[in-house]
C-alpha positions in Angstrom: -54.2 -118.8 -118.3 -55.0 -117.9 -114.7 -53.9 -114.5 -113.5 -51.6 -116.1 -111.0 -49.7 -118.0 -113.8 -47.0 -116.2 -115.7 -46.8 -116.7 -119.5 -44.3 -119.3 -120.7 -40.8 -118.0 -121.6 -40.6 -117.2 -125.4 -38.4 -120.2 -126.0 -40.9 -122.6 -124.5 -44.0 -121.2 -126.1 -45.2 -123.6 -128.8 -42.7 -126.3 -127.6 -43.9 -129.9 -127.5 -44.1 -131.2 -123.9 -44.3 -134.9 -123.1 -45.7 -135.8 -119.7 -47.6 -138.4 -117.8 -51.3 -138.5 -118.5 -53.8 -137.5 -115.8 -57.5 -138.3 -115.4 -58.3 -134.7 -116.2 -56.9 -135.3 -119.7 -59.8 -137.6 -120.7 -61.8 -135.0 -122.8 -58.8 -134.1 -124.9 -57.5 -137.6 -125.3 -61.0 -138.7 -126.4 -61.0 -135.9 -129.0 -57.7 -137.2 -130.4 -59.0 -140.8 -130.5 -62.1 -139.7 -132.4 -60.2 -138.2 -135.3 -60.9 -140.1 -138.5 -57.3 -141.2 -139.3 -56.6 -142.1 -135.7 -59.7 -144.2 -135.5 -58.8 -145.9 -138.8 -55.3 -146.7 -137.6 -56.3 -148.2 -134.3 -58.7 -150.9 -133.0 -60.9 -148.4 -131.2 -64.6 -148.2 -132.0 -66.0 -145.0 -133.5 -67.2 -142.3 -131.0 -65.0 -143.0 -128.0 -66.7 -141.5 -125.0 -64.6 -139.3 -122.6 -65.9 -141.5 -119.8 -64.3 -144.6 -121.3 -60.9 -142.7 -121.5 -61.4 -141.5 -117.9 -62.0 -145.1 -116.8 -58.6 -146.4 -118.2 -56.7 -143.3 -117.1 -57.9 -143.9 -113.5 -56.9 -147.6 -113.7 -53.6 -147.8 -115.6 -51.9 -151.1 -116.2 -49.6 -152.0 -113.3 -46.0 -151.3 -114.3 -47.0 -149.6 -117.5 -46.8 -145.9 -118.5 -49.3 -143.5 -120.2 -48.0 -140.3 -121.8 -49.4 -137.3 -123.6 -47.8 -134.8 -125.9 -49.1 -131.3 -125.5 -48.4 -127.9 -127.0 -49.6 -124.8 -125.3 -51.9 -126.9 -123.0 -53.5 -128.8 -126.0 -53.1 -132.5 -126.1 -51.9 -133.5 -129.6 -51.1 -137.2 -129.0 -51.2 -140.0 -126.4 -49.2 -143.2 -126.1 -48.7 -145.9 -123.6 -47.0 -149.1 -122.6 -49.3 -151.8 -121.2 -47.2 -154.2 -119.3 -48.1 -157.9 -119.5 -48.4 -160.2 -116.4 -46.9 -163.4 -115.1 -44.3 -165.0 -117.4 -44.8 -162.2 -119.9 -43.9 -159.5 -117.3 -40.8 -158.6 -119.5 -43.2 -157.5 -122.3 -45.5 -154.5 -122.9 -47.9 -153.6 -125.7 -47.5 -150.2 -127.3 -50.4 -148.1 -128.3 -50.2 -144.6 -129.8 -52.4 -142.0 -131.3 -51.6 -138.6 -132.8 -54.2 -136.0 -133.8 -54.9 -136.0 -137.5 -54.0 -132.3 -138.0 -50.6 -132.9 -136.4 -49.2 -135.9 -138.3 -45.5 -135.7 -139.4 -44.6 -133.1 -136.9 -42.4 -135.3 -134.7 -45.1 -136.0 -132.1 -45.2 -139.8 -132.6 -41.4 -139.9 -132.6 -41.2 -137.9 -129.4 -43.8 -140.1 -127.6 -42.1 -143.3 -128.9 -38.7 -142.1 -127.8 -39.9 -141.3 -124.3 -41.6 -144.6 -123.9 -38.6 -146.6 -125.1 -36.3 -144.7 -122.8 -38.6 -145.4 -119.8 -38.9 -149.1 -120.9 -35.1 -149.5 -121.1 -33.9 -147.4 -118.2 -36.7 -147.4 -115.6 -39.3 -150.2 -116.2 -36.9 -153.1 -117.3 -39.2 -153.9 -120.2 -37.3 -156.1 -122.6 -39.9 -156.6 -125.3 -42.2 -153.9 -126.7 -44.8 -155.2 -129.1 -47.4 -153.8 -131.3 -49.6 -154.4 -134.3 -50.0 -151.8 -137.1 -52.3 -152.0 -140.2 -50.2 -153.1 -143.2 -51.3 -150.0 -145.2 -49.9 -147.6 -142.6 -46.5 -147.0 -144.2 -45.7 -143.9 -142.1 -46.2 -145.7 -138.8 -44.3 -148.8 -140.0 -41.4 -146.5 -141.0 -41.4 -144.8 -137.6 -41.4 -148.1 -135.7 -38.6 -149.5 -137.9 -36.5 -146.4 -137.3 -36.9 -147.0 -133.6 -35.6 -150.5 -133.8 -38.8 -152.5 -134.2 -38.7 -155.5 -136.5 -41.5 -157.2 -138.4 -42.5 -160.6 -136.9 -45.3 -161.5 -139.2 -48.7 -160.6 -140.7 -52.0 -161.4 -139.1 -54.5 -161.8 -142.0 -58.1 -160.6 -141.6 -57.1 -159.3 -138.1 -59.7 -156.5 -137.8 -62.9 -155.3 -139.5 -62.3 -151.8 -140.8 -64.1 -149.7 -143.5 -66.5 -152.5 -144.2 -63.9 -155.2 -144.8 -61.2 -157.2 -143.0 -57.7 -155.7 -142.8 -54.3 -157.2 -142.2 -51.9 -156.1 -139.5 -48.1 -156.4 -139.2 -46.9 -157.7 -135.8 -43.8 -155.8 -134.8 -41.5 -155.9 -131.7 -38.4 -154.2 -130.3 -36.4 -156.5 -128.1 -33.8 -154.8 -126.0 -30.5 -156.6 -126.1 -29.6 -158.1 -122.7 -27.0 -160.5 -121.6 -28.0 -164.0 -122.4 -26.0 -165.4 -119.5 -25.4 -163.7 -116.2 -21.9 -162.4 -115.6 -20.1 -164.6 -113.1 -19.3 -162.9 -109.8 -15.9 -161.1 -109.9 -15.7 -161.1 -113.8 -15.1 -157.7 -115.2 -16.5 -158.4 -118.7 -19.3 -160.7 -119.9 -18.6 -164.1 -121.4 -18.8 -164.5 -125.2 
């Protein structure tokens, strides 16, 4: 802590803070992505270089959102919505990683909640989609609790641990009016 900074109030010390990622976060995000369980649960290659992370932090997807979860200045997780283009502009892919030593502490839930809130209230993203390895029961339960539904299994989707692994395709589709409300009508049609 710099001398000009005052210490955080006691109630905020050790609190989880969700914020937008910044290019300067690249070293800490790379450290999270290089955790063995994080790497096993994502499609990332081993040994993610901080420079790779810096590159995508400097060029985020248009209309998407990148967040980090930090406690006492240490990044414990990162997540993002990567908005699709053209006729799929209503959809975004979700990616999320939480440091191995901090699983089951509510970090993934906090990141996911913040992304869903932004998608619904600020970005007008109707469909959030993801893939998750079929053996990742904790992540599947988290996504289901947030309203994601299974859409199918992609067999032999990725090479992991020396063999091919299956993933579950999941999506959360925000309920929207199927038909526009006619001008002057107070309530939507059935």
